[in-house]
N, CA, C and O of each residue as an XYZ file, in Angstrom:
424
protein
N      28.968     -9.075    178.525
C      30.212     -9.266    179.247
C      31.088     -8.042    179.021
O      31.204     -7.542    177.902
N      31.701     -7.567    180.096
C      32.616     -6.434    180.019
C      33.993     -6.958    179.635
O      34.490     -7.905    180.245
N      34.612     -6.348    178.627
C      35.950     -6.733    178.180
C      36.782     -5.460    178.128
O      36.411     -4.498    177.455
N      37.912     -5.452    178.839
C      38.723     -4.241    178.904
C      40.216     -4.554    178.975
O      40.614     -5.564    179.555
N      41.035     -3.694    178.389
C      42.483     -3.859    178.534
C      42.992     -3.353    179.887
O      44.154     -3.563    180.234
N      42.121     -2.687    180.646
C      42.507     -2.157    181.959
C      42.503     -3.260    183.016
O      41.925     -4.328    182.817
N      43.156     -2.980    184.140
C      43.221     -3.950    185.238
C      41.926     -4.005    186.029
O      41.703     -4.951    186.784
N      41.078     -3.016    185.870
C      39.808     -2.972    186.576
C      38.753     -2.323    185.703
O      39.028     -1.899    184.581
N      37.533     -2.251    186.237
C      36.409     -1.665    185.510
C      35.854     -0.531    186.366
O      35.457     -0.750    187.510
N      35.826      0.676    185.813
C      35.329      1.829    186.559
C      33.903      1.575    187.037
O      33.047      1.141    186.266
N      33.660      1.849    188.309
C      32.334      1.668    188.875
C      32.035      0.257    189.344
O      30.939     -0.015    189.833
N      32.992     -0.639    189.201
C      32.827     -2.037    189.612
C      34.009     -2.447    190.478
O      35.088     -1.860    190.412
N      33.780     -3.454    191.278
C      34.887     -4.044    192.021
C      34.967     -5.520    191.659
O      33.952     -6.188    191.461
N      36.173     -6.000    191.579
C      36.395     -7.416    191.278
C      36.191     -8.206    192.558
O      36.872     -7.978    193.559
N      35.249     -9.135    192.516
C      34.971     -9.950    193.703
C      35.633    -11.324    193.631
O      35.837    -11.978    194.654
N      35.967    -11.752    192.416
C      36.613    -13.059    192.279
C      37.390    -13.098    190.965
O      36.898    -12.655    189.927
N      38.594    -13.627    191.024
C      39.401    -13.849    189.828
C      39.327    -15.332    189.488
O      39.636    -16.187    190.318
N      38.913    -15.625    188.261
C      38.709    -17.018    187.845
C      39.881    -17.588    187.060
O      39.986    -18.805    186.904
N      40.756    -16.733    186.569
C      41.953    -17.208    185.878
C      42.069    -16.746    184.442
O      41.226    -16.016    183.921
N      43.132    -17.194    183.832
C      43.463    -16.830    182.462
C      42.478    -17.448    181.478
O      42.135    -18.626    181.577
N      42.028    -16.633    180.527
C      41.221    -17.134    179.413
C      41.874    -16.667    178.119
O      42.534    -15.629    178.078
N      41.681    -17.441    177.080
C      42.319    -17.089    175.810
C      41.495    -17.609    174.645
O      40.646    -18.490    174.785
N      41.777    -17.036    173.513
C      41.176    -17.490    172.262
C      42.183    -17.247    171.158
O      42.903    -16.249    171.177
N      42.235    -18.141    170.209
C      43.173    -17.939    169.116
C      42.633    -18.516    167.819
O      41.686    -19.302    167.809
N      43.251    -18.110    166.744
C      42.976    -18.672    165.427
C      44.244    -18.531    164.600
O      45.040    -17.617    164.808
N      44.414    -19.432    163.679
C      45.540    -19.355    162.741
C      44.946    -19.197    161.356
O      44.106    -19.989    160.929
N      45.386    -18.181    160.673
C      44.862    -17.890    159.338
C      45.972    -17.964    158.308
O      47.100    -17.536    158.550
N      45.628    -18.517    157.154
C      46.560    -18.586    156.035
C      46.117    -17.610    154.961
O      44.925    -17.355    154.786
N      47.072    -17.081    154.262
C      46.753    -16.175    153.161
C      46.093    -16.960    152.038
O      46.236    -18.179    151.946
N      45.383    -16.258    151.203
C      44.647    -16.836    150.081
C      45.305    -16.372    148.785
O      45.668    -15.203    148.659
N      45.459    -17.273    147.829
C      46.134    -16.952    146.574
C      45.502    -15.741    145.880
O      46.208    -14.867    145.378
N      44.186    -15.699    145.857
C      43.504    -14.556    145.231
C      43.844    -13.250    145.922
O      44.051    -12.233    145.259
N      43.905    -13.264    147.244
C      44.275    -12.067    147.999
C      45.724    -11.694    147.728
O      46.058    -10.513    147.634
N      46.591    -12.706    147.602
C      48.001    -12.431    147.325
C      48.181    -11.724    145.991
O      48.996    -10.809    145.875
N      47.426    -12.141    144.987
C      47.531    -11.507    143.665
C      47.115    -10.045    143.753
O      47.783     -9.171    143.199
N      46.010     -9.778    144.451
C      45.568     -8.390    144.631
C      46.587     -7.591    145.435
O      46.799     -6.408    145.168
N      47.216     -8.227    146.413
C      48.210     -7.549    147.239
C      49.432     -7.151    146.426
O      50.007     -6.087    146.654
N      49.834     -7.990    145.483
C      50.975     -7.672    144.621
C      50.685     -6.402    143.831
O      51.541     -5.523    143.722
N      49.484     -6.308    143.284
C      49.122     -5.100    142.537
C      49.103     -3.878    143.452
O      49.561     -2.805    143.061
N      48.584     -4.031    144.653
C      48.513     -2.913    145.593
C      49.918     -2.497    146.018
O      50.173     -1.317    146.259
N      50.821     -3.459    146.109
C      52.204     -3.173    146.473
C      52.864     -2.246    145.452
O      53.701     -1.417    145.809
N      52.489     -2.390    144.204
C      53.072     -1.581    143.134
C      52.632     -0.123    143.257
O      53.446      0.788    143.098
N      51.357      0.099    143.538
C      50.834      1.465    143.577
C      50.792      2.027    144.999
O      50.644      3.237    145.170
N      50.918      1.189    146.010
C      50.895      1.642    147.397
C      49.488      1.692    147.962
O      48.504      1.594    147.229
N      49.409      1.844    149.264
C      48.118      1.947    149.937
C      47.785      0.723    150.756
O      48.543     -0.245    150.808
N      46.637      0.791    151.391
C      46.185     -0.290    152.271
C      45.794     -1.522    151.459
O      45.163     -1.412    150.408
N      46.170     -2.674    151.952
C      45.762     -3.932    151.338
C      44.510     -4.379    152.077
O      44.586     -5.105    153.068
N      43.373     -3.944    151.591
C      42.100     -4.127    152.281
C      41.741     -5.592    152.486
O      41.106     -5.931    153.484
N      42.132     -6.467    151.567
C      41.828     -7.890    151.710
C      42.486     -8.458    152.971
O      41.869     -9.236    153.699
N      43.735     -8.069    153.225
C      44.426     -8.548    154.417
C      43.885     -7.884    155.676
O      43.789     -8.523    156.723
N      43.532     -6.609    155.579
C      42.953     -5.908    156.718
C      41.674     -6.606    157.157
O      41.455     -6.820    158.349
N      40.828     -6.960    156.190
C      39.577     -7.653    156.496
C      39.850     -9.032    157.094
O      39.195     -9.428    158.058
N      40.804     -9.759    156.532
C      41.131    -11.090    157.032
C      41.611    -11.023    158.484
O      41.204    -11.847    159.302
N      42.463    -10.062    158.812
C      42.979     -9.948    160.170
C      41.890     -9.488    161.139
O      41.873     -9.924    162.290
N      40.992     -8.626    160.700
C      39.875     -8.189    161.548
C      38.974     -9.376    161.873
O      38.539     -9.531    163.014
N      38.693    -10.211    160.883
C      37.882    -11.405    161.117
C      38.582    -12.362    162.080
O      37.935    -12.968    162.935
N      39.894    -12.499    161.945
C      40.660    -13.374    162.835
C      40.622    -12.850    164.269
O      40.489    -13.636    165.207
N      40.739    -11.530    164.452
C      40.655    -10.960    165.803
C      39.287    -11.210    166.420
O      39.191    -11.578    167.591
N      38.224    -11.011    165.635
C      36.867    -11.229    166.152
C      36.644    -12.688    166.544
O      36.028    -12.969    167.572
N      37.139    -13.607    165.733
C      36.998    -15.024    166.054
C      37.761    -15.363    167.334
O      37.269    -16.131    168.161
N      38.944    -14.804    167.501
C      39.727    -15.041    168.709
C      39.012    -14.492    169.939
O      38.978    -15.146    170.981
N      38.440    -13.292    169.822
C      37.688    -12.697    170.932
C      36.491    -13.575    171.285
O      36.235    -13.829    172.461
N      35.760    -14.037    170.278
C      34.601    -14.908    170.527
C      35.006    -16.164    171.296
O      34.293    -16.596    172.202
N      36.130    -16.740    170.944
C      36.600    -17.945    171.627
C      37.008    -17.649    173.071
O      36.761    -18.453    173.969
N      37.637    -16.486    173.287
C      37.997    -16.095    174.643
C      36.746    -15.872    175.489
O      36.686    -16.303    176.640
N      35.748    -15.197    174.917
C      34.489    -14.955    175.634
C      33.808    -16.272    176.012
O      33.296    -16.409    177.123
N      33.803    -17.228    175.100
C      33.182    -18.528    175.381
C      33.882    -19.225    176.548
O      33.227    -19.826    177.400
N      35.206    -19.143    176.583
C      35.960    -19.760    177.672
C      35.641    -19.073    179.004
O      35.493    -19.738    180.030
N      35.536    -17.741    178.981
C      35.217    -16.989    180.202
C      33.807    -17.320    180.700
O      33.590    -17.467    181.903
N      32.858    -17.436    179.780
C      31.478    -17.779    180.161
C      31.424    -19.159    180.807
O      30.682    -19.365    181.767
N      32.209    -20.109    180.286
C      32.252    -21.451    180.873
C      32.731    -21.412    182.319
O      32.331    -22.245    183.132
N      33.581    -20.453    182.637
C      34.083    -20.312    184.005
C      33.110    -19.551    184.903
O      33.275    -19.532    186.123
N      32.099    -18.926    184.302
C      31.134    -18.151    185.068
C      31.491    -16.685    185.220
O      30.921    -15.998    186.067
N      32.417    -16.196    184.421
C      32.850    -14.799    184.498
C      31.801    -13.870    183.900
O      31.019    -14.262    183.034
N      31.802    -12.628    184.382
C      30.970    -11.605    183.752
C      31.818    -10.446    183.241
O      31.288     -9.433    182.785
N      33.148    -10.604    183.321
C      34.063     -9.601    182.790
C      35.418    -10.241    182.511
O      35.768    -11.276    183.079
N      36.169     -9.598    181.623
C      37.544    -10.002    181.351
C      38.385     -8.734    181.405
O      38.118     -7.765    180.694
N      39.411     -8.755    182.262
C      40.299     -7.604    182.391
C      41.678     -7.931    181.828
O      41.981     -9.082    181.515
N      42.500     -6.904    181.706
C      43.888     -7.054    181.235
C      43.972     -7.742    179.871
O      44.862     -8.561    179.645
N      43.054     -7.417    178.966
C      42.997     -8.071    177.654
C      44.160     -7.591    176.780
O      44.434     -6.395    176.685
N      44.826     -8.544    176.151
C      45.960     -8.265    175.269
C      45.840     -9.122    174.013
O      45.244    -10.198    174.027
N      46.424     -8.616    172.926
C      46.499     -9.348    171.663
C      47.950     -9.663    171.353
O      48.857     -8.914    171.715
N      48.153    -10.780    170.679
C      49.479    -11.158    170.213
C      49.331    -11.765    168.824
O      48.385    -12.505    168.556
N      50.256    -11.452    167.965
C      50.277    -12.028    166.616
C      51.604    -12.743    166.429
O      52.660    -12.189    166.733
N      51.555    -13.961    165.935
C      52.763    -14.749    165.715
C      52.800    -15.259    164.290
O      51.779    -15.664    163.734
N      53.963    -15.235    163.717
C      54.207    -15.799    162.401
C      54.351    -17.304    162.561
O      55.182    -17.768    163.341
N      53.548    -18.070    161.828
C      53.577    -19.524    161.968
C      54.407    -20.202    160.871
O      55.197    -21.104    161.150
N      54.221    -19.766    159.644
C      54.954    -20.310    158.502
C      54.814    -19.315    157.367
O      54.251    -18.238    157.560
N      55.302    -19.646    156.211
C      55.330    -18.710    155.097
C      54.061    -17.944    154.825
O      54.119    -16.761    154.489
N      52.922    -18.578    154.959
C      51.676    -17.906    154.586
C      50.623    -17.937    155.688
O      49.436    -17.759    155.415
N      51.046    -18.163    156.932
C      50.054    -18.253    158.006
C      50.555    -17.541    159.258
O      51.753    -17.490    159.536
N      49.607    -16.999    159.995
C      49.945    -16.379    161.273
C      48.827    -16.627    162.274
O      47.685    -16.907    161.910
N      49.192    -16.514    163.546
C      48.255    -16.753    164.629
C      47.870    -15.428    165.276
O      48.711    -14.550    165.470
N      46.610    -15.300    165.600
C      46.113    -14.199    166.416
C      45.708    -14.823    167.748
O      44.915    -15.764    167.783
N      46.247    -14.304    168.827
C      45.931    -14.776    170.170
C      45.440    -13.591    170.988
O      46.047    -12.520    170.959
N      44.353    -13.775    171.712
C      43.861    -12.767    172.646
C      43.723    -13.451    174.000
O      43.272    -14.593    174.086
N      44.118    -12.737    175.066
C      44.059    -13.340    176.394
C      43.788    -12.278    177.442
O      44.024    -11.089    177.226
N      43.288    -12.730    178.574
C      42.985    -11.810    179.667
C      42.615    -12.582    180.925
O      42.684    -13.810    180.962
N      42.222    -11.841    181.954
C      41.827    -12.428    183.233
C      40.316    -12.498    183.329
O      39.642    -11.471    183.246
N      39.782    -13.679    183.501
C      38.335    -13.842    183.712
C      38.036    -13.499    185.155
O      38.662    -14.031    186.072
N      37.074    -12.605    185.356
C      36.737    -12.162    186.700
C      35.228    -12.041    186.873
O      34.465    -12.034    185.907
N      34.829    -11.948    188.124
C      33.449    -11.607    188.446
C      33.481    -10.216    189.063
O      34.217     -9.967    190.017
N      32.681     -9.317    188.515
C      32.622     -7.951    189.029
C      31.207     -7.648    189.525
O      30.223     -8.227    189.066
N      31.148     -6.727    190.470
C      29.856     -6.246    190.991
C      29.923     -4.729    191.046
O      30.991     -4.166    191.286
N      28.795     -4.059    190.827
C      28.796     -2.591    190.936
C      29.227     -2.159    192.346
O      28.905     -2.814    193.337
N      29.957     -1.050    192.407
C      30.401     -0.533    193.708
C      29.249      0.070    194.470
O      29.434      0.555    195.586
């Protein structure tokens, strides 16, 4: 499946728009990661535990969006965007959304 943040796909034409598709996940921080983050905060630098957690959350959200698009019969998703929302003290949501479409080579 073609997934792009662009409105179209080079070399293809959109023959049908199937509608909005989305995928999301809500992740909470882990106490063990928080302890490591406190130490990293003191010396500075990337908090790799959180980077990994957010990367996994993005991938899970993308997988869910792809599954929704496949159910509609799409072979591409255009205009893909990500959004992150703070849910509560230790949790946030990752949302990915786009337009499910059918494309054919030009």
